[in-house]
Structure formats: structure tokens, C-alpha cells
C-alpha positions as CSV (number, residue, x, y, z in Angstrom):
1,M,120.9,96.3,115.0
2,K,118.5,94.1,116.8
3,Q,114.8,94.6,116.4
4,K,111.7,93.0,117.8
5,H,110.5,90.4,115.4
6,N,107.2,91.2,113.6
7,A,106.8,88.5,111.0
8,G,104.5,89.5,108.1
9,A,101.9,87.4,106.5
10,K,103.1,84.1,105.1
11,P,102.5,84.1,101.3
12,R,101.9,81.0,99.3
13,E,104.2,80.1,96.5
14,G,101.5,78.6,94.4
15,R,98.8,76.1,95.3
16,G,96.3,74.0,93.4
17,E,96.8,74.4,89.7
18,N,100.0,76.3,90.4
19,A,101.5,74.0,93.0
20,D,105.0,74.0,91.6
21,A,105.0,77.7,90.7
22,F,105.9,80.9,92.5
23,V,103.6,83.9,92.8
24,I,104.9,87.5,92.5
25,V,102.6,90.3,93.5
26,G,102.8,94.1,93.1
27,K,103.7,96.4,90.3
28,N,107.4,96.8,90.9
29,P,108.2,93.1,91.5
30,V,106.2,92.1,88.3
31,R,108.0,94.9,86.4
32,E,111.4,93.6,87.5
33,A,110.4,90.0,86.6
34,L,109.5,91.2,83.1
35,R,112.6,93.4,82.8
36,T,115.0,90.6,83.8
37,G,113.4,88.1,81.5
38,R,112.2,85.8,84.2
39,Q,109.9,83.0,83.0
40,I,106.3,84.0,83.6
41,D,103.5,81.5,82.9
42,K,100.5,83.7,83.6
43,L,99.7,87.3,84.5
44,Y,96.6,88.1,86.5
45,V,95.3,91.7,86.4
46,M,92.4,93.4,88.1
47,K,89.5,93.6,85.6
48,D,88.1,97.0,84.6
49,N,91.2,98.8,85.9
50,R,92.4,102.1,84.3
51,D,95.8,102.2,86.0
52,H,98.3,103.2,83.3
53,V,101.1,101.2,85.0
54,L,99.1,98.0,84.9
55,G,98.3,98.8,81.3
56,D,102.0,99.1,80.5
57,L,102.7,95.8,82.2
58,I,99.9,94.1,80.3
59,D,101.4,95.4,77.0
60,Q,104.9,94.1,78.0
61,A,103.5,90.7,78.9
62,K,101.6,90.4,75.6
63,K,104.7,91.2,73.6
64,R,106.3,88.3,75.3
65,R,103.3,86.1,74.6
66,I,102.4,85.7,78.2
67,I,98.9,84.7,79.0
68,V,97.0,87.6,80.7
69,H,93.9,86.9,82.7
70,S,91.5,89.7,83.8
71,V,90.2,88.7,87.2
72,D,88.3,90.0,90.2
73,K,89.6,91.3,93.5
74,A,88.9,88.0,95.3
75,K,91.1,86.0,92.8
76,L,94.0,88.4,93.3
77,A,93.6,88.3,97.1
78,A,93.7,84.5,97.0
79,L,96.9,84.6,94.9
80,A,98.5,87.2,97.1
81,D,97.5,85.3,100.3
82,G,97.7,88.4,102.5
83,G,100.1,90.4,100.4
84,H,99.3,93.8,99.0
85,H,98.9,92.9,95.3
86,Q,98.3,96.4,93.8
87,G,96.0,94.8,91.2
88,I,98.5,92.4,89.6
89,A,100.0,89.0,90.2
90,A,102.4,86.8,88.1
91,V,102.7,83.1,88.3
92,T,106.3,82.1,87.5
93,A,108.6,79.1,87.5
94,P,110.0,78.2,90.9
95,F,112.7,80.7,92.0
96,A,116.2,79.8,90.8
97,Y,118.7,79.8,93.6
98,Q,122.4,80.1,92.9
99,S,125.3,78.0,94.3
100,L,128.0,79.7,96.3
101,S,130.6,78.5,93.9
102,A,128.7,80.1,91.0
103,V,128.5,83.5,92.7
104,L,132.2,83.5,93.5
105,A,133.1,82.4,90.0
106,K,131.1,85.2,88.5
107,A,132.9,87.8,90.7
108,E,136.2,86.3,89.7
109,A,135.3,86.3,86.0
110,A,134.5,90.0,86.3
111,G,137.9,90.6,87.9
112,E,136.3,91.8,91.2
113,D,136.8,90.9,94.8
114,A,133.6,89.1,95.8
115,F,131.3,90.9,98.3
116,V,128.5,88.8,99.8
117,V,125.8,89.6,102.4
118,V,125.0,86.9,104.9
119,M,121.7,87.0,106.7
120,D,121.8,85.1,110.0
121,H,118.2,83.9,110.5
122,V,116.5,87.2,109.6
123,L,112.9,86.4,110.2
124,D,110.8,89.3,109.0
125,P,110.2,89.0,105.2
126,H,110.0,92.7,104.9
127,N,113.5,93.1,106.4
128,F,114.7,90.2,104.3
129,G,113.5,91.8,101.1
130,A,114.8,95.3,102.0
131,I,118.2,93.9,102.8
132,V,118.3,92.1,99.4
133,R,117.4,95.4,97.7
134,S,120.2,97.3,99.4
135,A,122.6,94.5,98.7
136,N,121.8,94.7,95.0
137,L,122.1,98.5,94.9
138,C,125.5,98.4,96.8
139,G,127.0,95.9,94.4
140,A,126.9,92.7,96.4
141,H,127.6,89.7,94.3
142,G,125.2,87.5,96.3
143,V,123.0,87.2,99.3
144,I,123.4,84.1,101.5
145,F,120.8,82.8,104.0
146,P,119.9,79.5,105.8
147,D,117.3,77.2,104.7
148,R,115.7,76.9,108.1
149,R,114.5,79.3,110.7
150,S,114.7,82.2,108.3
151,A,112.6,84.3,106.0
152,S,113.1,83.3,102.4
153,V,112.2,84.2,98.9
154,T,108.4,84.6,99.0
155,A,105.8,86.9,97.5
156,V,106.0,89.2,100.6
157,S,109.8,89.4,100.6
158,M,110.0,89.7,96.8
159,K,107.7,92.7,97.0
160,A,109.7,94.3,99.9
161,S,112.8,94.0,97.6
162,A,110.9,95.9,94.9
163,G,111.7,93.0,92.6
164,A,115.5,93.2,93.3
165,M,115.5,89.4,94.0
166,N,115.0,88.8,90.3
167,A,118.4,90.5,89.7
168,T,120.3,89.3,92.7
169,S,122.1,85.9,93.2
170,M,120.3,84.3,96.2
171,V,122.2,81.4,97.9
172,K,120.4,79.1,100.3
173,V,122.7,77.0,102.6
174,G,122.1,74.4,105.2
175,N,124.8,75.6,107.6
176,L,125.9,79.2,107.9
177,A,129.0,78.5,110.0
178,R,130.2,75.9,107.5
179,C,129.6,78.4,104.7
180,L,131.7,81.0,106.4
181,E,134.5,78.5,106.9
182,T,134.4,77.9,103.1
183,L,134.6,81.6,102.4
184,K,137.4,82.2,104.8
185,A,139.4,79.3,103.2
186,Q,139.1,81.3,100.0
187,G,140.5,84.5,101.4
188,F,137.4,86.3,102.7
189,W,137.3,88.6,105.7
190,V,134.0,88.2,107.6
191,A,132.5,91.3,109.2
192,A,129.7,91.1,111.8
193,A,127.2,93.9,112.2
194,D,127.1,94.3,116.0
195,M,126.5,97.2,118.4
196,A,129.6,96.1,120.4
197,G,131.9,96.7,117.4
198,A,134.0,99.6,116.4
199,P,132.3,102.4,114.4
200,Y,131.6,101.2,110.9
201,Y,133.4,104.1,109.2
202,T,136.7,103.0,110.9
203,R,136.5,99.5,109.4
204,D,138.1,98.3,106.2
205,F,135.4,96.8,103.9
206,T,137.6,96.2,100.8
207,G,138.9,92.9,99.5
208,K,136.9,89.7,99.6
209,L,134.2,90.4,102.1
210,A,131.3,88.7,103.8
211,L,129.0,91.0,105.8
212,V,126.9,89.2,108.4
213,I,123.6,90.7,109.5
214,G,122.0,89.2,112.6
215,S,118.3,88.4,113.3
216,E,115.9,91.0,114.6
217,G,115.6,89.5,118.1
218,K,118.9,87.9,118.9
219,G,121.4,89.5,116.6
220,I,124.2,87.2,115.3
221,S,124.2,83.7,116.7
222,P,127.3,82.6,118.8
223,N,128.2,79.8,116.4
224,V,128.3,82.3,113.5
225,K,129.9,85.1,115.4
226,K,132.9,83.0,116.3
227,H,133.7,82.8,112.6
228,C,133.7,86.6,112.2
229,D,137.0,88.5,111.9
230,F,135.8,91.8,113.1
231,T,132.6,93.7,114.1
232,A,131.2,97.0,113.0
233,S,128.7,99.2,114.7
234,I,126.6,102.3,114.0
235,P,126.9,105.1,116.6
236,N,123.6,105.6,118.4
237,Y,122.7,109.1,119.7
238,G,119.0,108.4,120.5
239,S,117.1,106.8,123.4
240,I,116.4,103.4,122.0
241,D,119.0,100.6,121.8
242,S,119.4,99.7,118.2
243,F,118.6,100.2,114.5
244,N,116.1,98.2,112.4
245,A,118.0,95.2,110.9
246,S,117.4,96.3,107.3
247,V,118.4,100.0,108.0
248,A,121.6,98.9,109.8
249,A,122.4,96.6,106.9
250,G,121.8,99.4,104.4
251,I,124.2,101.8,106.2
252,L,127.0,99.2,106.4
253,M,126.6,98.1,102.8
254,A,126.6,101.7,101.6
255,E,129.9,102.2,103.4
256,A,131.3,99.0,101.9
257,A,130.2,100.2,98.4
258,R,131.8,103.6,99.0
259,Q,135.1,102.0,99.9
260,R,135.1,99.4,97.3
261,H,134.1,101.6,94.4
262,G,136.4,104.5,95.2
263,A,133.7,107.1,96.0
264,E,135.0,110.3,97.7
265,S,134.1,110.8,101.3
């Protein structure tokens, strides 16, 4: 579950006239932002394009009275700041993070045992986004990550999530170990994704659960690992030592979803 770190380009979240804004690039992320009703201030689209998907997104934006600008490739490249923009970028309000208490209250109000995914200093924004996407699809109530030495919600990670961050409760915390202590005090079991653990399909992922995914290079940090109740691994039959962090996370979350939602084996 460890992987050599290969950090992607660092996107900007608005500069100059958009200094307090957040920039979303790519067709799927912009579509999700529109679908979820996120506040979009301006939409920038490649001029003279004949892409029917971009045309549909323009129509949706105009129905919401969003300002649409037709711009050249250089303008979009500057907004994307290294990201693959696919001919479209949206300038939105700053991303709205959620509090841990709000996430837990929402699960309780729905009559469900809370399931949260904790990223322990995942550095690659592509892995970060892919994990959020899987968390959303597998029914996680929230994704928790540290505010330092970690990838975050950026244009690159947003695109890697295919816009899933717009529909996922994201919780940024100052201290992961303290956060896990809080969760355990509220009856959570904490599971660590670790190659030294028992096979994931033998583990119980029901009840209140926090699933911890370690960083690409070092795995789960010792201070976080000591707060974990059990570890779960994925059997390896190949010649290399571990799975990509986001792939491993997806496998474990899918098993958690199967157990928690009563799917047949």
C-alpha cells in the first residue's frame, strides 16, 4: 500500500483578480460543480470550440445566470496552472470544508453508523482525488486529512476525483492522532491499511468505522498507527511489494461498503 511519491503539478486556487477564489478545471469537475449547485462566479471556455459537452455546460451555466467568457488557450492554461483543463475552467467561491462534528451529526440524523476515511499525509494530488472519489462511491460520510504535509483540495485533486469533492464532506484537521482519539471516544473502530495486517476480507468493517490510508512513501505514521485498533492488508501475488495507495484504498472501501450495505458475497 506504499508507493513512491510522484507529486503532480501544484495548481493555483486563484490569483490576481480571483485571489480569494478556487479554480476548477476539466469537464467532469465543472459538471459536478454545476450539478451540486456550487457557487460559480465565472466560467471560462475555449473560444471557437465545437465540443458538444462544453456546449452543454455553457447552456447549464447560462440557465444559472453564470457569466461565461470565451477565451484563448493561453488564458485557460494560466487558470489551470499545469492542470489538463479540457477547454473549460470555473472560478468558484473558496472550497467549503466541513467540521468533524457536522459529518458525524449528519450520519446520526440518517440513522447510520458513521464511516469516515482518514488520509495520513497522502502527498500525490492524483491519489488524493482518486481516494475521495472511491470514498464517495463507497458511501463514506466524510474524508479527513491533515492541514500540513498533505495533498489538499486543489484543481488537480478535484479533477482526479472527477468532481466527487463537490459532493463529499471534506474535513481538514490540525492533528490526526487527536482526531482519532475523538472518534474512538465516540465509539469508532479505527482500521489501518497496512501490508502487515490480516487479509482485508477477514476483517469486520461494520459499525462506526474510520479507515486510515497511509502516505505513498512511508505508509501510516507511527503516531497515527498506535491509535488504530486493527490492520487490514491486500494479498499480493506479484513481484513488487505493494499496491498504489488509491487502488488499495478503493479495494478496502469496496469491502467496507459490501459489508455495511448487505451486498451478497
